[in-house]
DOKOLKOL-678915 format. One record per atom (N, C-alpha, C, O, CB): x, y, z; residue in one letter. Coordinates in steps of 0.02 Angstrom, whole numbers, plus 32768, in hexadecimal, padded with zeros to 4 digits. Glycine has a CB too. Layout:
N
+------+------+------+------+
!   c1 !   c2 !   c3 ! type !
+------+------+------+------+
!    X !    Y !    Z !    A !
...
+------+------+------+------+
This chain:
103
+------+------+------+------+
!   c1 !   c2 !   c3 ! type !
+------+------+------+------+
! 802B ! 7FC5 ! 8000 !    M !
! 8000 ! 8000 ! 8000 !    M !
! 802D ! 803E ! 8000 !    M !
! 8057 ! 8044 ! 802C !    M !
! 7FD0 ! 8000 ! 803D !    M !
! 8024 ! 806C ! 7FD1 !    P !
! 8050 ! 80A6 ! 7FCE !    P !
! 8040 ! 80D7 ! 8006 !    P !
! 8006 ! 80E0 ! 801A !    P !
! 804A ! 80C9 ! 7F8B !    P !
! 8074 ! 80F6 ! 8020 !    C !
! 8069 ! 812A ! 8052 !    C !
! 807A ! 816D ! 8034 !    C !
! 8087 ! 8172 ! 7FF8 !    C !
! 8096 ! 811C ! 8092 !    C !
! 8078 ! 81A2 ! 805B !    A !
! 8080 ! 81E5 ! 8042 !    A !
! 80C0 ! 81EF ! 801A !    A !
! 80C0 ! 8216 ! 7FEA !    A !
! 807E ! 8216 ! 807B !    A !
! 80F6 ! 81CD ! 802C !    G !
! 8135 ! 81D5 ! 8009 !    G !
! 813B ! 81A9 ! 7FCB !    G !
! 816F ! 81AA ! 7FAA !    G !
! 816D ! 81C6 ! 8037 !    G !
! 8108 ! 8182 ! 7FBB !    G !
! 8109 ! 8157 ! 7F81 !    G !
! 8125 ! 8112 ! 7F8D !    G !
! 8129 ! 80E9 ! 7F5F !    G !
! 8131 ! 8178 ! 7F4C !    G !
! 8139 ! 8104 ! 7FCB !    E !
! 8152 ! 80C1 ! 7FDC !    E !
! 8118 ! 8090 ! 7FE4 !    E !
! 80E0 ! 80A4 ! 7FF3 !    E !
! 817D ! 80C4 ! 801C !    E !
! 8127 ! 8051 ! 7FDB !    Y !
! 80F6 ! 801C ! 7FE7 !    Y !
! 810B ! 7FF7 ! 8026 !    Y !
! 8146 ! 7FE8 ! 8030 !    Y !
! 80F0 ! 7FEB ! 7FAA !    Y !
! 80D9 ! 7FE8 ! 8051 !    N !
! 80E6 ! 7FC6 ! 8090 !    N !
! 80B2 ! 7F90 ! 809A !    N !
! 8078 ! 7F97 ! 8086 !    N !
! 80E5 ! 7FF8 ! 80CB !    N !
! 80C7 ! 7F59 ! 80B9 !    Y !
! 8098 ! 7F26 ! 80CE !    Y !
! 80B5 ! 7F01 ! 810B !    Y !
! 80F1 ! 7EFA ! 8112 !    Y !
! 808A ! 7EF4 ! 8095 !    Y !
! 8089 ! 7EEB ! 8137 !    V !
! 809D ! 7EC8 ! 8173 !    V !
! 80B5 ! 7E82 ! 815F !    V !
! 8094 ! 7E61 ! 8136 !    V !
! 8062 ! 7EC3 ! 81A7 !    V !
! 80ED ! 7E6C ! 817A !    S !
! 810A ! 7E2C ! 8166 !    S !
! 8131 ! 7E0D ! 81A0 !    S !
! 8126 ! 7E1E ! 81DA !    S !
! 8138 ! 7E36 ! 8129 !    S !
! 815D ! 7DE0 ! 8190 !    H !
! 818A ! 7DBE ! 81BF !    H !
! 8163 ! 7D9D ! 81F9 !    H !
! 812E ! 7D80 ! 81EF !    H !
! 81BE ! 7DEE ! 81DB !    H !
! 817F ! 7DA3 ! 8235 !    E !
! 8162 ! 7D83 ! 826F !    E !
! 811C ! 7D9B ! 827F !    E !
! 80F2 ! 7D75 ! 8296 !    E !
! 818E ! 7D8E ! 82AB !    E !
! 810E ! 7DDB ! 8273 !    S !
! 80CC ! 7DF6 ! 8282 !    S !
! 8095 ! 7DD0 ! 825E !    S !
! 8062 ! 7DBE ! 827D !    S !
! 80C8 ! 7E41 ! 8270 !    S !
! 809E ! 7DC4 ! 821E !    V !
! 806A ! 7DA2 ! 81F7 !    V !
! 806D ! 7D57 ! 8200 !    V !
! 8038 ! 7D37 ! 8204 !    V !
! 8072 ! 7DB4 ! 81AD !    V !
! 80A8 ! 7D3A ! 8203 !    L !
! 80AD ! 7CF1 ! 820C !    L !
! 808D ! 7CDC ! 824E !    L !
! 8071 ! 7CA5 ! 8252 !    L !
! 80F7 ! 7CDB ! 820B !    L !
! 8090 ! 7D06 ! 8280 !    S !
! 806E ! 7CF8 ! 82BF !    S !
! 8022 ! 7CF8 ! 82B5 !    S !
! 7FFF ! 7CCD ! 82D0 !    S !
! 8082 ! 7D2B ! 82F5 !    S !
! 8009 ! 7D28 ! 828E !    E !
! 7FC0 ! 7D2B ! 8281 !    E !
! 7FA8 ! 7CED ! 825A !    E !
! 7F71 ! 7CD6 ! 8266 !    E !
! 7FAF ! 7D6A ! 8259 !    E !
! 7FD2 ! 7CD4 ! 822D !    Y !
! 7FC0 ! 7C98 ! 8207 !    Y !
! 7FC8 ! 7C58 ! 8230 !    Y !
! 7FB4 ! 7C22 ! 8219 !    Y !
! 7FEB ! 7C93 ! 81C9 !    Y !
! 7FE4 ! 7C5D ! 826C !    G !
! 7FED ! 7C23 ! 8297 !    G !
! 802C ! 7BFC ! 8288 !    G !
! 8036 ! 7BC5 ! 82A2 !    G !
! 7FB2 ! 7BF6 ! 8291 !    G !
! 8058 ! 7C17 ! 825E !    A !
! 8096 ! 7BF4 ! 824C !    A !
! 80CD ! 7C00 ! 827F !    A !
! 8100 ! 7BDC ! 827F !    A !
! 80AD ! 7C0B ! 8208 !    A !
! 80C5 ! 7C31 ! 82AA !    I !
! 80F2 ! 7C3D ! 82E2 !    I !
! 80C7 ! 7C3E ! 8320 !    I !
! 8096 ! 7C64 ! 8324 !    I !
! 811C ! 7C81 ! 82DA !    I !
! 80D8 ! 7C16 ! 8351 !    S !
! 80AD ! 7C12 ! 838C !    S !
! 80B4 ! 7C4F ! 83B9 !    S !
! 8085 ! 7C5F ! 83DF !    S !
! 80BE ! 7BD3 ! 83B4 !    S !
! 80EC ! 7C71 ! 83B6 !    Q !
! 80F5 ! 7CAE ! 83DE !    Q !
! 80D0 ! 7CE8 ! 83BD !    Q !
! 80CB ! 7CEC ! 8380 !    Q !
! 8140 ! 7CBE ! 83E7 !    Q !
! 80B7 ! 7D14 ! 83E7 !    I !
! 8096 ! 7D50 ! 83CF !    I !
! 80C6 ! 7D8B ! 83DA !    I !
! 80D9 ! 7D98 ! 8413 !    I !
! 8051 ! 7D5D ! 83F3 !    I !
! 80DA ! 7DAD ! 83A4 !    P !
! 8108 ! 7DE6 ! 83AE !    P !
! 80E5 ! 7E1C ! 83D6 !    P !
! 80B2 ! 7E39 ! 83C0 !    P !
! 8120 ! 7E01 ! 8369 !    P !
! 80FF ! 7E2B ! 840F !    V !
! 80E2 ! 7E5D ! 843C !    V !
! 810A ! 7E9D ! 8434 !    V !
! 8148 ! 7E9D ! 8436 !    V !
! 80E1 ! 7E45 ! 8486 !    V !
! 80E7 ! 7ED3 ! 842B !    E !
! 8105 ! 7F15 ! 8425 !    E !
! 8136 ! 7F1C ! 83EB !    E !
! 8164 ! 7F44 ! 83ED !    E !
! 8129 ! 7F26 ! 8465 !    E !
! 812C ! 7EF4 ! 83B5 !    R !
! 8156 ! 7EFA ! 8379 !    R !
! 812C ! 7EEB ! 833B !    R !
! 8107 ! 7EBA ! 8339 !    R !
! 8193 ! 7EC9 ! 837C !    R !
! 8132 ! 7F17 ! 830A !    L !
! 8110 ! 7F0E ! 82CA !    L !
! 8146 ! 7F0C ! 8294 !    L !
! 816E ! 7F3A ! 8290 !    L !
! 80DB ! 7F47 ! 82BD !    L !
! 8146 ! 7ED7 ! 826B !    T !
! 8179 ! 7ED0 ! 8238 !    T !
! 815B ! 7EDE ! 81F3 !    T !
! 8129 ! 7EBF ! 81E0 !    T !
! 8198 ! 7E89 ! 823A !    T !
! 8179 ! 7F0D ! 81CF !    I !
! 815E ! 7F26 ! 8190 !    I !
! 8193 ! 7F23 ! 8159 !    I !
! 81CD ! 7F35 ! 8164 !    I !
! 8144 ! 7F6E ! 8199 !    I !
! 817E ! 7F0D ! 811E !    M !
! 81A8 ! 7F12 ! 80E2 !    M !
! 8197 ! 7F54 ! 80C1 !    M !
! 815E ! 7F69 ! 80C0 !    M !
! 819D ! 7ED5 ! 80B0 !    M !
! 81CB ! 7F76 ! 80A5 !    T !
! 81C0 ! 7FB7 ! 8087 !    T !
! 81ED ! 7FC2 ! 804B !    T !
! 8224 ! 7FA6 ! 8047 !    T !
! 81CC ! 7FEE ! 80BA !    T !
! 81D6 ! 7FE9 ! 801C !    T !
! 8201 ! 7FFF ! 7FE5 !    T !
! 8227 ! 803E ! 7FFA !    T !
! 8251 ! 8057 ! 7FD5 !    T !
! 81D8 ! 800C ! 7FA5 !    T !
! 8216 ! 8057 ! 8034 !    G !
! 8238 ! 8092 ! 804F !    G !
! 8275 ! 8080 ! 8078 !    G !
! 8293 ! 804B ! 806F !    G !
! 8208 ! 80BB ! 8079 !    G !
! 8286 ! 80AC ! 80A5 !    R !
! 82C2 ! 80A5 ! 80CE !    R !
! 82B8 ! 8072 ! 8106 !    R !
! 8283 ! 8070 ! 8126 !    R !
! 82D5 ! 80E8 ! 80EC !    R !
! 82EA ! 8048 ! 8111 !    K !
! 82E8 ! 8019 ! 8149 !    K !
! 82F4 ! 803F ! 818A !    K !
! 8312 ! 8075 ! 818A !    K !
! 831C ! 7FE0 ! 8140 !    K !
! 82DD ! 8022 ! 81C1 !    G !
! 82E9 ! 8041 ! 8201 !    G !
! 82BF ! 8022 ! 8238 !    G !
! 828E ! 7FFF ! 822B !    G !
! 82DA ! 808B ! 81FE !    G !
! 82D3 ! 802E ! 8275 !    V !
! 82AF ! 8017 ! 82B0 !    V !
! 829C ! 8054 ! 82D8 !    V !
! 82C5 ! 807E ! 82E9 !    V !
! 82DB ! 7FE5 ! 82DC !    V !
! 825C ! 8059 ! 82E6 !    Y !
! 8242 ! 8094 ! 8309 !    Y !
! 8220 ! 807E ! 8349 !    Y !
! 81EF ! 8059 ! 8348 !    Y !
! 8210 ! 80BB ! 82DC !    Y !
! 823A ! 8095 ! 8381 !    R !
! 821E ! 8085 ! 83C2 !    R !
! 81EC ! 80BB ! 83D5 !    R !
! 81FD ! 80F6 ! 83D8 !    R !
! 8256 ! 807E ! 83F9 !    R !
! 81AF ! 80A6 ! 83E1 !    K !
! 8179 ! 80D4 ! 83F2 !    K !
! 815B ! 80C0 ! 8435 !    K !
! 816A ! 8089 ! 844E !    K !
! 8142 ! 80D3 ! 83BA !    K !
! 8133 ! 80EA ! 8455 !    P !
! 8117 ! 80DA ! 8496 !    P !
! 80F1 ! 8098 ! 8499 !    P !
! 80F0 ! 8076 ! 84CD !    P !
! 80EB ! 8111 ! 84AD !    P !
! 80D0 ! 8085 ! 8462 !    Y !
! 80A7 ! 8048 ! 8462 !    Y !
! 80CB ! 800C ! 8444 !    Y !
! 80AD ! 7FD6 ! 843E !    Y !
! 8067 ! 8054 ! 843E !    Y !
! 810A ! 8014 ! 8430 !    G !
! 812F ! 7FDC ! 8414 !    G !
! 8160 ! 7FF2 ! 83DF !    G !
! 816B ! 802E ! 83D4 !    G !
! 80FF ! 7FA8 ! 83F7 !    G !
! 817E ! 7FC1 ! 83BF !    T !
! 81B1 ! 7FCD ! 838D !    T !
! 8197 ! 7FBB ! 8347 !    T !
! 8176 ! 7F88 ! 833E !    T !
! 81F1 ! 7FA4 ! 839D !    T !
! 81A6 ! 7FE6 ! 8317 !    I !
! 8195 ! 7FD9 ! 82D2 !    I !
! 81D6 ! 7FCF ! 82AD !    I !
! 8202 ! 7FFA ! 82AE !    I !
! 816A ! 8014 ! 82B2 !    I !
! 81DC ! 7F96 ! 828B !    E !
! 8219 ! 7F86 ! 8267 !    E !
! 8209 ! 7F83 ! 821C !    E !
! 81DF ! 7F5C ! 8206 !    E !
! 8236 ! 7F43 ! 827F !    E !
! 822C ! 7FAD ! 81F6 !    Y !
! 8224 ! 7FAE ! 81AD !    Y !
! 8261 ! 7F8C ! 818E !    Y !
! 829A ! 7F9C ! 819E !    Y !
! 821D ! 7FF7 ! 8193 !    Y !
! 8253 ! 7F5C ! 8161 !    T !
! 8288 ! 7F3A ! 813B !    T !
! 827F ! 7F4D ! 80F2 !    T !
! 8249 ! 7F44 ! 80D6 !    T !
! 8285 ! 7EED ! 8146 !    T !
! 82B4 ! 7F66 ! 80D4 !    H !
! 82B1 ! 7F7D ! 808E !    H !
! 82B0 ! 7F43 ! 805E !    H !
! 82D1 ! 7F10 ! 8069 !    H !
! 82EC ! 7FAB ! 807F !    H !
! 828A ! 7F4A ! 8028 !    T !
! 8289 ! 7F1A ! 7FF1 !    T !
! 8293 ! 7F40 ! 7FAF !    T !
! 827B ! 7F78 ! 7FA7 !    T !
! 8248 ! 7EF1 ! 7FF0 !    T !
! 82B6 ! 7F1F ! 7F81 !    R !
! 82BF ! 7F3C ! 7F3E !    R !
! 8290 ! 7F1C ! 7F0B !    R !
! 8295 ! 7F2B ! 7ECF !    R !
! 8307 ! 7F33 ! 7F27 !    R !
! 8264 ! 7EF2 ! 7F22 !    R !
! 8236 ! 7ED1 ! 7EF2 !    R !
! 820D ! 7F06 ! 7ECD !    R !
! 81FB ! 7F39 ! 7EEA !    R !
! 8207 ! 7E9F ! 7F17 !    R !
! 81FD ! 7EF8 ! 7E8E !    P !
! 81D3 ! 7F28 ! 7E69 !    P !
! 818C ! 7F29 ! 7E86 !    P !
! 8174 ! 7EF8 ! 7EA1 !    P !
! 81D1 ! 7F16 ! 7E1F !    P !
! 816C ! 7F62 ! 7E7F !    V !
! 8129 ! 7F6C ! 7E9B !    V !
! 80F9 ! 7F37 ! 7E80 !    V !
! 80CE ! 7F1E ! 7EA5 !    V !
! 810F ! 7FB2 ! 7E8A !    V !
! 80FF ! 7F25 ! 7E40 !    S !
! 80D2 ! 7EF3 ! 7E24 !    S !
! 80D8 ! 7EB0 ! 7E49 !    S !
! 80A7 ! 7E8D ! 7E53 !    S !
! 80E1 ! 7EE9 ! 7DD8 !    S !
! 8114 ! 7E9F ! 7E5D !    E !
! 811E ! 7E61 ! 7E83 !    E !
! 8104 ! 7E69 ! 7ECB !    E !
! 80E8 ! 7E3A ! 7EE7 !    E !
! 8169 ! 7E4D ! 7E84 !    E !
! 810E ! 7EA3 ! 7EE7 !    L !
! 80F7 ! 7EAF ! 7F2C !    L !
! 80AB ! 7EA9 ! 7F31 !    L !
! 8092 ! 7E8D ! 7F61 !    L !
! 810D ! 7EF4 ! 7F44 !    L !
! 8088 ! 7EC2 ! 7F00 !    M !
! 803F ! 7EC0 ! 7F02 !    M !
! 8025 ! 7E79 ! 7F06 !    M !
! 7FF2 ! 7E6C ! 7F26 !    M !
! 8021 ! 7EE4 ! 7EC6 !    M !
! 8047 ! 7E4B ! 7EE5 !    A !
! 8033 ! 7E04 ! 7EE6 !    A !
! 8043 ! 7DE3 ! 7F29 !    A !
! 802A ! 7DAD ! 7F37 !    A !
! 8055 ! 7DDE ! 7EAD !    A !
! 806D ! 7E03 ! 7F51 !    R !
! 8082 ! 7DE7 ! 7F91 !    R !
! 8057 ! 7DFF ! 7FCC !    R !
! 8060 ! 7DE9 ! 8004 !    R !
! 80CB ! 7DF9 ! 7F9E !    R !
! 8027 ! 7E2B ! 7FBD !    M !
! 7FFF ! 7E4A ! 7FF2 !    M !
! 7FB7 ! 7E33 ! 7FF1 !    M !
! 7F9C ! 7E1F ! 7FBD !    M !
! 8001 ! 7E96 ! 7FEC !    M !
! 7F98 ! 7E35 ! 802D !    K !
! 7F50 ! 7E28 ! 8034 !    K !
! 7F31 ! 7E63 ! 8056 !    K !
! 7F4D ! 7E7E ! 8086 !    K !
! 7F43 ! 7DE5 ! 805B !    K !
! 7EF7 ! 7E77 ! 803F !    D !
! 7ED2 ! 7EAD ! 805F !    D !
! 7E9D ! 7E8D ! 808B !    D !
! 7E6F ! 7E6C ! 8073 !    D !
! 7EB1 ! 7EDD ! 8029 !    D !
! 7EA4 ! 7E97 ! 80CC !    I !
! 7E74 ! 7E7A ! 80FB !    I !
! 7E4E ! 7EB0 ! 8121 !    I !
! 7E35 ! 7EA5 ! 8158 !    I !
! 7E98 ! 7E4C ! 812D !    I !
! 7E4B ! 7EEB ! 8103 !    G !
! 7E25 ! 7F21 ! 8120 !    G !
! 7E49 ! 7F49 ! 8156 !    G !
! 7E28 ! 7F6B ! 817E !    G !
! 7DE7 ! 7F06 ! 813D !    G !
! 7E8A ! 7F46 ! 8157 !    R !
! 7EB2 ! 7F6E ! 8186 !    R !
! 7ED4 ! 7FA7 ! 815F !    R !
! 7ED7 ! 7FA5 ! 8122 !    R !
! 7EE7 ! 7F42 ! 81AB !    R !
! 7EED ! 7FD8 ! 8182 !    P !
! 7F11 ! 800E ! 815F !    P !
! 7F4D ! 7FF5 ! 8136 !    P !
! 7F5A ! 800F ! 8100 !    P !
! 7F28 ! 8042 ! 8190 !    P !
! 7F70 ! 7FC3 ! 8150 !    L !
! 7FA8 ! 7FA5 ! 812B !    L !
! 7F95 ! 7F5F ! 8114 !    L !
! 7F77 ! 7F39 ! 8139 !    L !
! 7FE8 ! 7FA3 ! 8157 !    L !
! 7FA7 ! 7F4F ! 80D6 !    K !
! 7F9C ! 7F0B ! 80BF !    K !
! 7FCD ! 7EDD ! 80E2 !    K !
! 7FFE ! 7EF4 ! 8100 !    K !
! 7FA5 ! 7F06 ! 8071 !    K !
! 7FC0 ! 7E9B ! 80DF !    I !
! 7FEC ! 7E6B ! 80FE !    I !
! 8008 ! 7E3D ! 80C8 !    I !
! 7FEB ! 7E35 ! 8093 !    I !
! 7FC8 ! 7E42 ! 8135 !    I !
! 8041 ! 7E1F ! 80D8 !    A !
! 8060 ! 7DF0 ! 80A9 !    A !
! 8037 ! 7DB0 ! 80A7 !    A !
! 8017 ! 7D9C ! 80D7 !    A !
! 80A8 ! 7DE1 ! 80BE !    A !
! 8039 ! 7D8F ! 806D !    T !
! 801E ! 7D4B ! 8069 !    T !
! 804B ! 7D1F ! 8093 !    T !
! 8084 ! 7D32 ! 80A2 !    T !
! 8019 ! 7D32 ! 801E !    T !
! 8034 ! 7CE3 ! 80A7 !    P !
! 8060 ! 7CB8 ! 80CF !    P !
! 80A2 ! 7CA9 ! 80AB !    P !
! 80D7 ! 7CA9 ! 80CA !    P !
! 803C ! 7C76 ! 80DF !    P !
! 809F ! 7C9C ! 806A !    E !
! 80DB ! 7C8D ! 8044 !    E !
! 810B ! 7CC8 ! 8042 !    E !
! 8148 ! 7CC0 ! 8049 !    E !
! 80C9 ! 7C78 ! 7FFC !    E !
! 80F0 ! 7D04 ! 8039 !    A !
! 8119 ! 7D40 ! 8037 !    A !
! 8139 ! 7D4E ! 807A !    A !
! 8174 ! 7D60 ! 807E !    A !
! 80F0 ! 7D7C ! 8020 !    A !
! 8112 ! 7D46 ! 80B0 !    A !
! 812D ! 7D52 ! 80F3 !    A !
! 8166 ! 7D21 ! 8103 !    A !
! 8199 ! 7D35 ! 8120 !    A !
! 80F6 ! 7D4B ! 8128 !    A !
! 815E ! 7CE3 ! 80EF !    W !
! 8192 ! 7CB0 ! 80F9 !    W !
! 81D1 ! 7CC2 ! 80D1 !    W !
! 8209 ! 7CBF ! 80EA !    W !
! 8178 ! 7C6A ! 80E6 !    W !
! 81C8 ! 7CD5 ! 8091 !    A !
! 8200 ! 7CE9 ! 8067 !    A !
! 8223 ! 7D27 ! 8083 !    A !
! 8261 ! 7D2B ! 8083 !    A !
! 81E9 ! 7CF6 ! 801E !    A !
! 81FC ! 7D57 ! 809C !    D !
! 8219 ! 7D93 ! 80B9 !    D !
! 8241 ! 7D82 ! 80F8 !    D !
! 8277 ! 7D9D ! 8103 !    D !
! 81E2 ! 7DC7 ! 80CA !    D !
! 8227 ! 7D56 ! 8121 !    L !
! 824A ! 7D43 ! 815F !    L !
! 828B ! 7D1F ! 814F !    L !
! 82BF ! 7D2C ! 816E !    L !
! 821D ! 7D16 ! 818B !    L !
! 8289 ! 7CF2 ! 811E !    K !
! 82C7 ! 7CD0 ! 810A !    K !
! 82FA ! 7D02 ! 80EE !    K !
! 8336 ! 7CFB ! 80F9 !    K !
! 82B8 ! 7C99 ! 80D5 !    K !
! 82E1 ! 7D33 ! 80CA !    R !
! 830E ! 7D66 ! 80AE !    R !
! 8334 ! 7D8C ! 80E4 !    R !
! 8370 ! 7D99 ! 80DD !    R !
! 82E7 ! 7D97 ! 8082 !    R !
! 8312 ! 7D9D ! 8119 !    V !
! 8334 ! 7DC2 ! 814F !    V !
! 835C ! 7D93 ! 817C !    V !
! 8386 ! 7DAA ! 81A3 !    V !
! 8301 ! 7DE9 ! 8178 !    V !
! 834E ! 7D52 ! 8177 !    G !
! 8377 ! 7D20 ! 819A !    G !
! 8371 ! 7D1E ! 81E5 !    G !
! 83A3 ! 7D15 ! 8208 !    G !
! 83BC ! 7D2B ! 8189 !    G !
! 8335 ! 7D26 ! 81FE !    R !
! 832E ! 7D22 ! 8247 !    R !
! 82EE ! 7CFD ! 8259 !    R !
! 82BC ! 7D00 ! 8234 !    R !
! 832E ! 7D68 ! 8266 !    R !
! 82EF ! 7CDB ! 8291 !    N !
! 82B5 ! 7CB8 ! 82AE !    N !
! 8294 ! 7C85 ! 827F !    N !
! 825A ! 7C73 ! 8289 !    N !
! 8281 ! 7CEB ! 82C2 !    N !
! 82B8 ! 7C6E ! 824D !    T !
! 829B ! 7C3C ! 8220 !    T !
! 828D ! 7BFA ! 8245 !    T !
! 8262 ! 7BD3 ! 8231 !    T !
! 82C9 ! 7C30 ! 81E4 !    T !
! 82B3 ! 7BEF ! 827B !    H !
! 82A9 ! 7BB2 ! 82A3 !    H !
! 8266 ! 7BB1 ! 82C7 !    H !
! 8250 ! 7B7C ! 82DF !    H !
! 82E2 ! 7BAA ! 82D5 !    H !
! 8246 ! 7BEA ! 82CD !    L !
! 8206 ! 7BEE ! 82F0 !    L !
! 81CA ! 7BDB ! 82C3 !    L !
! 8193 ! 7BD0 ! 82DD !    L !
! 81FC ! 7C34 ! 830A !    L !
! 81D5 ! 7BD6 ! 8282 !    V !
! 819E ! 7BCD ! 8253 !    V !
! 818C ! 7B84 ! 824B !    V !
! 81B8 ! 7B59 ! 8242 !    V !
! 81B0 ! 7BEA ! 820E !    V !
! 814B ! 7B76 ! 8250 !    D !
! 8131 ! 7B32 ! 8245 !    D !
! 811F ! 7B2E ! 81FA !    D !
! 80EC ! 7B47 ! 81E5 !    D !
! 80F1 ! 7B23 ! 8273 !    D !
! 814B ! 7B0E ! 81D4 !    I !
! 8143 ! 7B0A ! 818C !    I !
! 8103 ! 7AE5 ! 8179 !    I !
! 80E3 ! 7AF6 ! 8147 !    I !
! 817F ! 7AE6 ! 816D !    I !
! 80EF ! 7AB5 ! 81A1 !    E !
! 80B1 ! 7A8F ! 8192 !    E !
! 8074 ! 7ABD ! 8191 !    E !
! 8047 ! 7AB4 ! 8169 !    E !
! 80A7 ! 7A57 ! 81C4 !    E !
! 8073 ! 7AEE ! 81BE !    V !
! 803B ! 7B1D ! 81BF !    V !
! 803B ! 7B47 ! 817F !    V !
! 8006 ! 7B55 ! 8163 !    V !
! 8040 ! 7B4C ! 81FE !    V !
! 8076 ! 7B5A ! 8167 !    L !
! 8079 ! 7B82 ! 8129 !    L !
! 8062 ! 7B59 ! 80ED !    L !
! 8047 ! 7B75 ! 80BE !    L !
! 80C0 ! 7B9A ! 811E !    L !
! 806C ! 7B17 ! 80EF !    N !
! 8059 ! 7AED ! 80B7 !    N !
! 8011 ! 7AD6 ! 80B8 !    N !
! 7FFA ! 7AB7 ! 8088 !    N !
! 8085 ! 7AB1 ! 80B6 !    N !
! 7FEC ! 7AE6 ! 80ED !    E !
! 7FA5 ! 7AD3 ! 80F1 !    E !
! 7F7C ! 7AFB ! 80BF !    E !
! 7F89 ! 7B37 ! 80B6 !    E !
! 7F8A ! 7ADD ! 8138 !    E !
! 7F4C ! 7ADC ! 809E !    P !
! 7F22 ! 7B02 ! 8070 !    P !
! 7EF7 ! 7B34 ! 8097 !    P !
! 7EE7 ! 7B2A ! 80D2 !    P !
! 7EF5 ! 7AD2 ! 8046 !    P !
! 7EE5 ! 7B6A ! 8075 !    D !
! 7EBC ! 7B9F ! 8096 !    D !
! 7E7B ! 7B85 ! 80AC !    D !
! 7E53 ! 7BAA ! 80C8 !    D !
! 7EB1 ! 7BDA ! 8069 !    D !
+------+------+------+------+
């Protein structure tokens, strides 16, 4: 979803994989977001927002997102898993069988 600066952002990594049930832990006070904008970690009073930069073309990003009626779209399970592997962290927490279950 484009923001005022023209960047595209979507919730991904542990935040979304937890919602899909592929990670049993629930990320508390942290939101993980993929962005075409600048990467960074921002600590706010209600938690931390982590932006991870991607160079993927917008046409590819659109296919990786789902609109579930929130201000930010979320990654598909496959995209969230690929994004998590790309950043190389917490992959041991993911239950691959849950990701392979049909919708």
